[in-house]
C-alpha positions, 0 to 999 in steps of 0.5 A: 477466549484469546489465543497466544501469538508466541512471536509477540511474547518477547516484544515490548508491550507497546510493540505488541499493541502496535502489531495487534492494532495493525492486524485488526485494520483492513488489509488488502492484497497487493501482488508484485512480481508474483509475491503477495503483500498485505497492505493497509487500505489507505496505502492501496488508495494512495498507490491507486491515486499515484498510478492515476496521476502518472497516467495523467502526466504521461497523457499531458507529455504526449499532448505537449510533444504533439504541440511541439512537433506541429 
């Protein structure tokens, strides 16, 4: 049996479908400054990859700075 989500009843059908589709996808919690947000798994992967790239760039900058000082 389906439950009614009252907050969706005033929205257009297409918007309701989009909201329900998002609810059915795999979501992962992300904590920022003590607040927890639910984000899509793909967005979490993107954030993880960006963090790794930033780490690589910082490492390369340190290497370049050492070479410059030598």
